[in-house]
MMTF fields as JSON, N, C-alpha, C and O atoms, coordinates in Angstrom:
{
  "mmtfVersion": "1.0.0",
  "mmtfProducer": "UNKNOWN",
  "numBonds": 475,
  "numAtoms": 476,
  "numGroups": 119,
  "numChains": 1,
  "numModels": 1,
  "chainsPerModel": [1],
  "groupsPerChain": [119],
  "chainIdList": ["A"],
  "bondAtomList": [4, 2, 8, 6, 12, 10, 16, 14, 20, 18, 24, 22, 28, 26, 32, 30, 36, 34, 40, 38, 44, 42, 48, 46, 52, 50, 56, 54, 60, 58, 64, 62, 68, 66, 72, 70, 76, 74, 80, 78, 84, 82, 88, 86, 92, 90, 96, 94, 100, 98, 104, 102, 108, 106, 112, 110, 116, 114, 120, 118, 124, 122, 128, 126, 132, 130, 136, 134, 140, 138, 144, 142, 148, 146, 152, 150, 156, 154, 160, 158, 164, 162, 168, 166, 172, 170, 176, 174, 180, 178, 184, 182, 188, 186, 192, 190, 196, 194, 200, 198, 204, 202, 208, 206, 212, 210, 216, 214, 220, 218, 224, 222, 228, 226, 232, 230, 236, 234, 240, 238, 244, 242, 248, 246, 252, 250, 256, 254, 260, 258, 264, 262, 268, 266, 272, 270, 276, 274, 280, 278, 284, 282, 288, 286, 292, 290, 296, 294, 300, 298, 304, 302, 308, 306, 312, 310, 316, 314, 320, 318, 324, 322, 328, 326, 332, 330, 336, 334, 340, 338, 344, 342, 348, 346, 352, 350, 356, 354, 360, 358, 364, 362, 368, 366, 372, 370, 376, 374, 380, 378, 384, 382, 388, 386, 392, 390, 396, 394, 400, 398, 404, 402, 408, 406, 412, 410, 416, 414, 420, 418, 424, 422, 428, 426, 432, 430, 436, 434, 440, 438, 444, 442, 448, 446, 452, 450, 456, 454, 460, 458, 464, 462, 468, 466, 472, 470],
  "bondOrderList": [1, 1, 1, 1, 1, 1, 1, 1, 1, 1, 1, 1, 1, 1, 1, 1, 1, 1, 1, 1, 1, 1, 1, 1, 1, 1, 1, 1, 1, 1, 1, 1, 1, 1, 1, 1, 1, 1, 1, 1, 1, 1, 1, 1, 1, 1, 1, 1, 1, 1, 1, 1, 1, 1, 1, 1, 1, 1, 1, 1, 1, 1, 1, 1, 1, 1, 1, 1, 1, 1, 1, 1, 1, 1, 1, 1, 1, 1, 1, 1, 1, 1, 1, 1, 1, 1, 1, 1, 1, 1, 1, 1, 1, 1, 1, 1, 1, 1, 1, 1, 1, 1, 1, 1, 1, 1, 1, 1, 1, 1, 1, 1, 1, 1, 1, 1, 1, 1],
  "groupList": [{"groupName": "MET", "atomNameList": ["N", "CA", "C", "O"], "elementList": ["N", "C", "C", "O"], "formalChargeList": [0, 0, 0, 0], "bondAtomList": [1, 0, 2, 1, 3, 2], "bondOrderList": [1, 1, 2], "singleLetterCode": "M", "chemCompType": "L-PEPTIDE LINKING"}, {"groupName": "ASN", "atomNameList": ["N", "CA", "C", "O"], "elementList": ["N", "C", "C", "O"], "formalChargeList": [0, 0, 0, 0], "bondAtomList": [1, 0, 2, 1, 3, 2], "bondOrderList": [1, 1, 2], "singleLetterCode": "N", "chemCompType": "L-PEPTIDE LINKING"}, {"groupName": "ILE", "atomNameList": ["N", "CA", "C", "O"], "elementList": ["N", "C", "C", "O"], "formalChargeList": [0, 0, 0, 0], "bondAtomList": [1, 0, 2, 1, 3, 2], "bondOrderList": [1, 1, 2], "singleLetterCode": "I", "chemCompType": "L-PEPTIDE LINKING"}, {"groupName": "TRP", "atomNameList": ["N", "CA", "C", "O"], "elementList": ["N", "C", "C", "O"], "formalChargeList": [0, 0, 0, 0], "bondAtomList": [1, 0, 2, 1, 3, 2], "bondOrderList": [1, 1, 2], "singleLetterCode": "W", "chemCompType": "L-PEPTIDE LINKING"}, {"groupName": "LEU", "atomNameList": ["N", "CA", "C", "O"], "elementList": ["N", "C", "C", "O"], "formalChargeList": [0, 0, 0, 0], "bondAtomList": [1, 0, 2, 1, 3, 2], "bondOrderList": [1, 1, 2], "singleLetterCode": "L", "chemCompType": "L-PEPTIDE LINKING"}, {"groupName": "SER", "atomNameList": ["N", "CA", "C", "O"], "elementList": ["N", "C", "C", "O"], "formalChargeList": [0, 0, 0, 0], "bondAtomList": [1, 0, 2, 1, 3, 2], "bondOrderList": [1, 1, 2], "singleLetterCode": "S", "chemCompType": "L-PEPTIDE LINKING"}, {"groupName": "PHE", "atomNameList": ["N", "CA", "C", "O"], "elementList": ["N", "C", "C", "O"], "formalChargeList": [0, 0, 0, 0], "bondAtomList": [1, 0, 2, 1, 3, 2], "bondOrderList": [1, 1, 2], "singleLetterCode": "F", "chemCompType": "L-PEPTIDE LINKING"}, {"groupName": "THR", "atomNameList": ["N", "CA", "C", "O"], "elementList": ["N", "C", "C", "O"], "formalChargeList": [0, 0, 0, 0], "bondAtomList": [1, 0, 2, 1, 3, 2], "bondOrderList": [1, 1, 2], "singleLetterCode": "T", "chemCompType": "L-PEPTIDE LINKING"}, {"groupName": "VAL", "atomNameList": ["N", "CA", "C", "O"], "elementList": ["N", "C", "C", "O"], "formalChargeList": [0, 0, 0, 0], "bondAtomList": [1, 0, 2, 1, 3, 2], "bondOrderList": [1, 1, 2], "singleLetterCode": "V", "chemCompType": "L-PEPTIDE LINKING"}, {"groupName": "PRO", "atomNameList": ["N", "CA", "C", "O"], "elementList": ["N", "C", "C", "O"], "formalChargeList": [0, 0, 0, 0], "bondAtomList": [1, 0, 2, 1, 3, 2], "bondOrderList": [1, 1, 2], "singleLetterCode": "P", "chemCompType": "L-PEPTIDE LINKING"}, {"groupName": "ALA", "atomNameList": ["N", "CA", "C", "O"], "elementList": ["N", "C", "C", "O"], "formalChargeList": [0, 0, 0, 0], "bondAtomList": [1, 0, 2, 1, 3, 2], "bondOrderList": [1, 1, 2], "singleLetterCode": "A", "chemCompType": "L-PEPTIDE LINKING"}, {"groupName": "ARG", "atomNameList": ["N", "CA", "C", "O"], "elementList": ["N", "C", "C", "O"], "formalChargeList": [0, 0, 0, 0], "bondAtomList": [1, 0, 2, 1, 3, 2], "bondOrderList": [1, 1, 2], "singleLetterCode": "R", "chemCompType": "L-PEPTIDE LINKING"}, {"groupName": "HIS", "atomNameList": ["N", "CA", "C", "O"], "elementList": ["N", "C", "C", "O"], "formalChargeList": [0, 0, 0, 0], "bondAtomList": [1, 0, 2, 1, 3, 2], "bondOrderList": [1, 1, 2], "singleLetterCode": "H", "chemCompType": "L-PEPTIDE LINKING"}, {"groupName": "GLY", "atomNameList": ["N", "CA", "C", "O"], "elementList": ["N", "C", "C", "O"], "formalChargeList": [0, 0, 0, 0], "bondAtomList": [1, 0, 2, 1, 3, 2], "bondOrderList": [1, 1, 2], "singleLetterCode": "G", "chemCompType": "PEPTIDE LINKING"}, {"groupName": "GLU", "atomNameList": ["N", "CA", "C", "O"], "elementList": ["N", "C", "C", "O"], "formalChargeList": [0, 0, 0, 0], "bondAtomList": [1, 0, 2, 1, 3, 2], "bondOrderList": [1, 1, 2], "singleLetterCode": "E", "chemCompType": "L-PEPTIDE LINKING"}, {"groupName": "TYR", "atomNameList": ["N", "CA", "C", "O"], "elementList": ["N", "C", "C", "O"], "formalChargeList": [0, 0, 0, 0], "bondAtomList": [1, 0, 2, 1, 3, 2], "bondOrderList": [1, 1, 2], "singleLetterCode": "Y", "chemCompType": "L-PEPTIDE LINKING"}, {"groupName": "GLN", "atomNameList": ["N", "CA", "C", "O"], "elementList": ["N", "C", "C", "O"], "formalChargeList": [0, 0, 0, 0], "bondAtomList": [1, 0, 2, 1, 3, 2], "bondOrderList": [1, 1, 2], "singleLetterCode": "Q", "chemCompType": "L-PEPTIDE LINKING"}, {"groupName": "CYS", "atomNameList": ["N", "CA", "C", "O"], "elementList": ["N", "C", "C", "O"], "formalChargeList": [0, 0, 0, 0], "bondAtomList": [1, 0, 2, 1, 3, 2], "bondOrderList": [1, 1, 2], "singleLetterCode": "C", "chemCompType": "L-PEPTIDE LINKING"}, {"groupName": "LYS", "atomNameList": ["N", "CA", "C", "O"], "elementList": ["N", "C", "C", "O"], "formalChargeList": [0, 0, 0, 0], "bondAtomList": [1, 0, 2, 1, 3, 2], "bondOrderList": [1, 1, 2], "singleLetterCode": "K", "chemCompType": "L-PEPTIDE LINKING"}],
  "groupTypeList": [0, 1, 2, 3, 4, 5, 4, 6, 5, 5, 4, 6, 4, 7, 7, 4, 8, 5, 6, 7, 7, 9, 8, 4, 6, 5, 7, 8, 2, 4, 10, 5, 4, 11, 8, 2, 5, 12, 2, 9, 4, 4, 1, 8, 3, 13, 14, 1, 8, 15, 14, 16, 2, 3, 1, 6, 4, 10, 2, 6, 13, 14, 13, 5, 13, 5, 2, 13, 2, 4, 7, 2, 13, 6, 7, 17, 10, 2, 10, 13, 6, 4, 6, 14, 5, 4, 1, 6, 15, 11, 15, 11, 2, 4, 2, 18, 12, 9, 4, 1, 15, 5, 3, 16, 13, 18, 10, 9, 14, 2, 2, 5, 18, 2, 1, 1, 15, 11, 16],
  "groupIdList": [1, 2, 3, 4, 5, 6, 7, 8, 9, 10, 11, 12, 13, 14, 15, 16, 17, 18, 19, 20, 21, 22, 23, 24, 25, 26, 27, 28, 29, 30, 31, 32, 33, 34, 35, 36, 37, 38, 39, 40, 41, 42, 43, 44, 45, 46, 47, 48, 49, 50, 51, 52, 53, 54, 55, 56, 57, 58, 59, 60, 61, 62, 63, 64, 65, 66, 67, 68, 69, 70, 71, 72, 73, 74, 75, 76, 77, 78, 79, 80, 81, 82, 83, 84, 85, 86, 87, 88, 89, 90, 91, 92, 93, 94, 95, 96, 97, 98, 99, 100, 101, 102, 103, 104, 105, 106, 107, 108, 109, 110, 111, 112, 113, 114, 115, 116, 117, 118, 119],
  "secStructList": [7, 2, 2, 2, 2, 2, 2, 2, 2, 2, 2, 2, 2, 2, 2, 2, 2, 2, 2, 2, 2, 2, 2, 2, 2, 2, 2, 2, 2, 2, 2, 2, 2, 2, 2, 2, 6, 6, 1, 6, 6, 6, 2, 2, 2, 2, 2, 2, 2, 2, 2, 2, 2, 2, 2, 2, 2, 2, 2, 2, 6, 6, 6, 7, 2, 2, 2, 2, 2, 2, 2, 2, 2, 2, 2, 2, 2, 2, 2, 2, 2, 2, 2, 2, 2, 2, 2, 2, 2, 2, 2, 2, 2, 2, 2, 2, 1, 6, 6, 7, 7, 6, 6, 1, 6, 6, 2, 2, 2, 2, 2, 2, 2, 2, 2, 2, 2, 2, 7],
  "xCoordList": [-2.741, -3.81, -3.407, -3.956, -2.452, -2.028, -1.382, -1.568, -0.632, 0.015, -1.024, -0.856, -2.102, -3.15, -3.863, -4.22, -4.066, -4.711, -3.849, -4.369, -2.553, -1.679, -1.599, -1.51, -1.632, -1.595, -2.879, -2.835, -4.027, -5.283, -5.441, -6.037, -4.912, -4.952, -4.053, -4.378, -2.932, -2.058, -2.762, -2.638, -3.496, -4.255, -5.321, -5.496, -6.026, -7.064, -6.473, -7.001, -5.376, -4.758, -4.188, -4.285, -3.598, -3.079, -4.206, -4.06, -5.314, -6.461, -7.028, -7.38, -7.117, -7.646, -6.751, -7.244, -5.455, -4.521, -4.512, -4.415, -4.611, -4.646, -5.904, -5.889, -6.984, -8.207, -8.125, -8.47, -7.674, -7.721, -6.675, -6.894, -5.552, -4.499, -4.959, -4.823, -5.494, -5.923, -7.128, -7.267, -8.002, -9.167, -8.718, -9.172, -7.83, -7.331, -6.493, -6.598, -5.666, -4.818, -5.653, -5.388, -6.647, -7.476, -8.337, -8.584, -8.798, -9.594, -8.756, -9.227, -7.518, -6.635, -6.322, -6.294, -6.087, -5.804, -7.012, -6.865, -8.19, -9.39, -9.676, -10.089, -9.464, -9.692, -8.697, -9.062, -7.436, -6.434, -6.709, -6.489, -7.183, -7.538, -8.754, -8.847, -9.669, -10.838, -10.403, -10.94, -9.431, -8.915, -8.147, -8.269, -7.356, -6.614, -7.566, -7.245, -8.72, -9.665, -10.245, -10.886, -10.042, -10.51, -9.443, -9.734, -8.213, -7.149, -7.357, -7.54, -7.333, -7.733, -6.977, -7.622, -5.677, -4.943, -4.91, -4.607, -5.215, -5.138, -6.515, -6.609, -7.575, -8.904, -9.276, -9.902, -8.914, -9.259, -8.489, -9.048, -7.207, -6.379, -6.889, -7.023, -7.174, -7.658, -8.975, -9.161, -9.898, -11.195, -11.054, -11.708, -10.191, -10.003, -9.389, -9.849, -8.365, -7.716, -8.671, -8.72, -9.428, -10.412, -11.447, -11.776, -11.944, -12.953, -12.373, -13.05, -11.13, -10.503, -10.332, -10.618, -9.864, -9.689, -11.047, -11.188, -12.039, -13.376, -13.966, -14.599, -13.76, -14.243, -13.507, -14.102, -12.211, -11.437, -11.984, -12.137, -12.277, -12.822, -14.235, -14.649, -14.97, -16.338, -16.346, -17.332, -15.262, -15.162, -15.226, -15.877, -14.541, -14.522, -15.788, -16.085, -16.538, -17.699, -19.015, -20.012, -19.061, -20.288, -20.975, -22.195, -20.168, -20.711, -20.595, -20.865, -20.21, -20.064, -18.607, -18.028, -18.026, -16.63, -16.406, -15.378, -17.358, -17.187, -17.236, -16.501, -18.097, -18.116, -16.824, -16.339, -16.263, -14.981, -13.86, -13.004, -13.862, -12.854, -12.997, -12.003, -14.231, -14.454, -14.076, -13.558, -14.333, -13.965, -12.456, -11.962, -11.726, -10.265, -9.785, -8.84, -10.423, -10.057, -10.289, -9.436, -11.442, -11.727, -10.761, -10.348, -10.406, -9.455, -8.086, -7.455, -7.628, -6.355, -6.43, -5.447, -7.591, -7.756, -7.658, -7.051, -8.246, -8.155, -6.711, -6.249, -5.994, -4.585, -3.762, -2.921, -3.987, -3.284, -3.607, -2.729, -4.884, -5.301, -4.571, -4.099, -4.479, -3.819, -2.322, -1.76, -1.673, -0.248, -0.012, 0.943, -0.868, -0.709, -1.03, -0.416, -1.971, -2.252, -1.053, -0.742, -0.387, 0.852, 1.893, 2.653, 1.925, 2.831, 2.517, 3.434, 1.226, 0.813, 1.352, 1.935, 1.145, 1.541, 3.051, 3.513, 3.808, 5.267, 5.718, 6.659, 5.06, 5.403, 5.173, 6.003, 4.043, 3.739, 4.755, 5.182, 5.137, 6.12, 7.474, 8.149, 7.88, 9.192, 9.243, 10.316, 8.113, 8.104, 8.269, 8.998, 7.597, 7.686, 9.042, 9.567, 9.616, 10.895, 11.811, 11.897, 12.486, 13.281, 14.562, 15.553, 14.529, 15.693, 16.542, 17.746, 15.913, 16.619, 16.741, 15.993, 17.677, 17.868, 18.83, 19.855, 18.501, 19.338, 20.617, 21.566, 20.665, 21.845, 22.913, 24.024, 22.618, 23.591, 24.845, 25.952, 24.693, 25.865, 26.654, 27.826, 26.03, 26.679, 27.281, 27.836, 27.189, 27.668, 29.167, 29.539, 30.043, 31.473, 31.749, 32.61, 31.015, 31.185, 30.761, 31.434, 29.659, 29.166, 30.137, 30.402, 30.669, 31.616, 32.884, 33.431, 33.362, 34.571, 34.308, 35.194, 33.12, 32.792, 32.731, 33.158, 32.209, 32.16, 33.561, 33.865, 34.427, 35.819, 36.56, 37.352, 36.329, 36.97, 36.461, 37.222, 35.209, 34.64, 35.234, 35.44, 35.509, 36.089, 37.511, 37.947, 38.229, 39.635, 39.733, 40.836],
  "yCoordList": [-9.081, -8.928, -9.472, -9.061, -10.393, -10.998, -9.978, -10.051, -9.034, -8.025, -7.101, -6.659, -6.81, -5.971, -6.683, -6.066, -7.978, -8.752, -8.77, -8.647, -8.92, -8.918, -7.531, -7.413, -6.487, -5.139, -4.814, -4.188, -5.237, -4.97, -5.83, -5.392, -7.05, -7.849, -7.238, -7.275, -6.678, -5.975, -4.751, -4.455, -4.046, -2.881, -3.295, -2.634, -4.373, -4.855, -5.308, -4.973, -6.07, -6.542, -5.401, -5.421, -4.414, -3.264, -2.503, -2.077, -2.327, -1.637, -2.432, -1.86, -3.735, -4.585, -4.573, -4.471, -4.675, -4.643, -3.265, -3.153, -2.226, -0.864, -0.635, 0.167, -1.325, -1.205, -2.034, -1.552, -3.269, -4.168, -3.86, -4.155, -3.278, -3.013, -2.069, -2.441, -0.875, -0.024, -0.581, -0.363, -1.305, -1.889, -2.948, -2.956, -3.842, -4.869, -4.272, -4.705, -3.289, -2.655, -2.014, -2.225, -1.242, -0.587, -1.593, -1.414, -2.644, -3.668, -4.43, -4.719, -4.758, -5.457, -4.578, -5.065, -3.298, -2.393, -2.289, -2.363, -2.12, -2.016, -3.317, -3.288, -4.445, -5.733, -5.961, -6.455, -5.6, -5.772, -4.834, -5.208, -3.631, -2.727, -3.247, -3.072, -3.876, -4.459, -5.613, -5.777, -6.415, -7.508, -6.948, -7.462, -5.894, -5.266, -4.697, -4.676, -4.238, -3.652, -4.698, -4.329, -5.994, -7.048, -7.48, -8.274, -6.98, -7.259, -6.327, -5.125, -6.857, -6.063, -4.746, -3.732, -4.705, -3.468, -2.516, -1.333, -3.022, -2.199, -1.852, -1.266, -2.202, -2.032, -0.573, -0.256, 0.319, 1.733, 2.319, 3.039, 1.998, 2.495, 1.951, 2.708, 0.652, 0.045, 0.63, 0.873, 0.86, 1.44, 2.875, 3.282, 3.656, 5.057, 5.179, 5.971, 4.401, 4.463, 3.955, 4.515, 2.902, 2.384, 3.456, 3.653, 4.13, 5.181, 6.344, 6.893, 6.72, 7.817, 7.448, 8.256, 6.223, 5.794, 5.682, 6.066, 5.16, 5.026, 6.399, 6.575, 7.377, 8.736, 9.365, 10.102, 9.077, 9.569, 8.982, 9.7, 7.69, 7.058, 7.544, 7.587, 7.907, 8.402, 9.746, 10.094, 10.499, 11.781, 11.541, 12.289, 10.487, 10.186, 9.473, 9.448, 8.892, 8.111, 8.752, 8.046, 10.061, 10.803, 10.27, 10.115, 9.993, 9.545, 8.067, 7.626, 7.283, 5.832, 5.448, 5.77, 4.763, 4.357, 3.329, 3.355, 2.419, 1.398, 2.013, 1.591, 3.002, 3.71, 4.503, 4.646, 5.017, 5.717, 4.807, 5.212, 3.559, 2.584, 2.322, 2.274, 2.155, 1.912, 3.125, 2.975, 4.319, 5.539, 5.639, 5.965, 5.362, 5.381, 4.294, 4.511, 3.128, 2.049, 2.427, 2.175, 3.031, 3.45, 4.542, 4.559, 5.446, 6.5, 5.909, 6.312, 4.962, 4.305, 3.487, 3.394, 2.896, 2.138, 3.062, 2.702, 4.236, 5.197, 5.639, 5.76, 5.882, 6.276, 5.151, 5.415, 3.906, 2.779, 2.622, 2.316, 2.835, 2.776, 3.839, 3.561, 5.051, 6.125, 5.867, 6.138, 5.347, 5.037, 3.917, 3.973, 2.907, 1.827, 2.315, 1.849, 3.236, 3.824, 4.615, 4.585, 5.316, 6.013, 5.007, 5.266, 3.864, 2.801, 2.327, 2.104, 2.166, 1.833, 2.847, 2.495, 4.112, 5.192, 5.173, 5.272, 5.046, 5.026, 3.811, 3.904, 2.679, 1.467, 1.663, 1.267, 2.277, 2.523, 3.478, 3.275, 4.508, 5.472, 4.799, 5.026, 3.972, 3.33, 2.281, 2.028, 1.661, 0.699, 1.435, 0.976, 2.571, 3.316, 3.981, 4.019, 4.505, 5.214, 4.669, 5.274, 3.558, 2.932, 3.705, 3.609, 4.444, 5.153, 5.827, 5.591, 6.643, 7.375, 8.83, 9.693, 9.086, 10.44, 11.195, 10.656, 12.42, 13.192, 13.676, 14.047, 13.682, 14.194, 13.134, 13.469, 11.841, 10.782, 10.937, 10.707, 11.316, 11.487, 12.742, 12.85, 13.683, 14.947, 14.965, 15.985, 13.885, 13.874, 14.178, 15.0, 13.565, 13.916, 15.389, 16.007, 15.944, 17.358, 18.256, 19.24, 17.92, 18.708, 18.609, 19.606, 17.412, 17.241, 18.035, 18.634, 18.053, 18.828, 20.327, 21.055, 20.799, 22.215, 22.557, 23.637, 21.657, 21.895, 21.943, 22.794, 21.023, 21.024, 22.274, 22.813, 22.75, 23.985, 25.187, 26.117, 25.178, 26.28, 26.35, 27.437, 25.191, 25.147, 25.686, 26.274, 25.492, 25.92, 27.347, 27.89],
  "zCoordList": [-15.587, -14.623, -13.263, -12.241, -13.243, -12.0, -11.07, -9.855, -11.615, -10.769, -10.134, -8.998, -10.874, -10.296, -9.157, -8.153, -9.318, -8.257, -6.998, -5.889, -7.161, -5.989, -5.352, -4.13, -6.173, -5.609, -4.854, -3.794, -5.393, -4.692, -3.447, -2.463, -3.48, -2.257, -1.194, -0.007, -1.611, -0.672, -0.096, 1.093, -0.944, -0.481, 0.53, 1.554, 0.25, 1.153, 2.486, 3.545, 2.436, 3.675, 4.509, 5.736, 3.857, 4.587, 5.264, 6.41, 4.582, 5.171, 6.338, 7.37, 6.179, 7.245, 8.478, 9.602, 8.278, 9.409, 10.059, 11.281, 9.253, 9.814, 10.645, 11.578, 10.32, 11.108, 12.387, 13.466, 12.268, 13.418, 14.479, 15.654, 14.097, 15.08, 16.189, 17.355, 15.918, 17.03, 17.785, 18.988, 17.071, 17.748, 18.746, 19.89, 18.32, 19.227, 20.354, 21.502, 20.035, 21.035, 22.144, 23.327, 21.762, 22.773, 23.527, 24.719, 22.861, 23.533, 24.548, 25.648, 24.191, 25.13, 26.326, 27.456, 26.101, 27.219, 28.138, 29.358, 27.579, 28.408, 29.154, 30.313, 28.505, 29.172, 30.296, 31.363, 30.06, 31.12, 32.29, 33.441, 32.016, 33.108, 33.879, 35.094, 33.176, 33.843, 34.75, 35.845, 34.294, 35.125, 36.327, 37.438, 36.102, 37.197, 38.232, 39.42, 37.805, 38.769, 39.717, 40.701, 39.453, 40.351, 41.347, 42.242, 41.218, 42.184, 43.372, 43.18, 44.597, 45.762, 45.955, 46.223, 45.835, 46.103, 44.906, 45.061, 43.735, 42.522, 41.961, 40.882, 42.669, 42.086, 41.861, 40.849, 42.765, 42.584, 41.401, 40.574, 41.337, 40.24, 38.905, 37.944, 38.834, 37.593, 37.13, 35.938, 38.063, 37.693, 37.219, 36.258, 37.9, 37.497, 36.103, 35.282, 35.849, 34.536, 33.455, 32.36, 33.756, 32.812, 32.46, 31.29, 33.461, 33.22, 32.416, 31.547, 32.7, 31.954, 30.483, 29.6, 30.219, 28.825, 28.133, 26.972, 28.842, 28.247, 27.925, 26.884, 28.822, 28.553, 27.377, 26.591, 27.256, 26.112, 24.812, 23.824, 24.808, 23.608, 23.31, 22.152, 24.349, 24.155, 23.433, 22.784, 23.54, 22.825, 21.316, 20.586, 20.857, 19.427, 18.97, 17.775, 19.908, 19.53, 19.873, 20.022, 20.005, 20.304, 21.56, 21.597, 22.589, 23.86, 24.115, 25.233, 23.14, 23.296, 23.062, 22.024, 24.03, 23.901, 22.815, 22.138, 22.639, 21.6, 20.195, 19.302, 20.01, 18.726, 18.546, 17.423, 19.635, 19.567, 19.114, 18.329, 19.614, 19.179, 17.68, 16.956, 17.222, 15.789, 14.939, 13.833, 15.455, 14.718, 14.562, 13.482, 15.626, 15.54, 14.59, 13.83, 14.622, 13.706, 12.255, 11.404, 11.963, 10.58, 10.117, 8.957, 11.02, 10.661, 10.332, 9.355, 11.139, 10.853, 9.567, 8.833, 9.292, 8.045, 6.835, 5.826, 6.931, 5.826, 5.624, 4.489, 6.726, 6.607, 5.978, 5.119, 6.389, 5.789, 4.317, 3.51, 3.962, 2.566, 1.743, 0.641, 2.282, 1.541, 1.378, 0.317, 2.42, 2.295, 1.285, 0.51, 1.287, 0.314, -1.099, -2.06, -1.244, -2.555, -3.061, -4.251, -2.164, -2.532, -2.987, -3.92, -2.329, -2.738, -4.153, -4.944, -4.488, -5.854, -6.844, -7.869, -6.516, -7.408, -7.641, -8.778, -6.562, -6.691, -7.494, -8.282, -7.302, -8.038, -9.53, -10.348, -9.886, -11.295, -11.918, -13.054, -11.184, -11.7, -11.876, -12.88, -10.912, -11.004, -12.103, -12.651, -12.444, -13.55, -14.875, -15.755, -15.022, -16.284, -16.464, -17.577, -15.39, -15.45, -14.35, -13.282, -14.577, -13.517, -13.196, -13.92, -12.142, -11.591, -12.658, -12.757, -13.429, -14.471, -14.033, -14.493, -13.155, -12.648, -13.557, -13.976, -13.852, -14.764, -14.091, -14.782, -12.778, -12.09, -11.896, -11.485, -12.181, -11.923, -12.775, -12.288, -14.022, -14.873, -14.542, -14.904, -13.863, -13.557, -12.152, -11.747, -11.411, -10.035, -9.927, -9.09, -10.724, -10.606, -10.911, -10.285, -11.871, -12.213, -11.055, -10.75, -10.42, -9.281, -8.11, -7.439, -7.86, -6.754, -7.008, -6.082, -8.244, -8.542, -8.379, -7.932, -8.728, -8.536, -7.05, -6.643, -6.253, -4.797, -4.222, -3.385, -4.671, -4.186, -4.622, -3.849, -5.835, -6.309, -5.518, -5.25, -5.151, -4.378, -2.982, -2.441, -2.401, -1.041, -1.032, -0.042, -2.12, -2.147, -2.439, -2.503]
}
């Protein structure tokens, strides 16, 4: 049961990190643009870029940029969950059948056939 607990904790942490990474990334970008908009020579540029990014996020959030950030975060969390679930699946398959490829014993034979074909 201990291995299942570690696998599910890994699944939970991967989902959590997959959610928080885009949320923090977009929040830091928006906050830095807001700070740049208070610098006298860069204020027009900072405000314009901030508004463009906010409008882009509003597309995903049905008119609200903050909901757009959360939507992107949830989408990334689902993708992280699916990749970690694939990892579970591959781990289970590799435990039951540890690298037992049928072609490994035939590799020298295949290489000799390729060399004979080239000549």
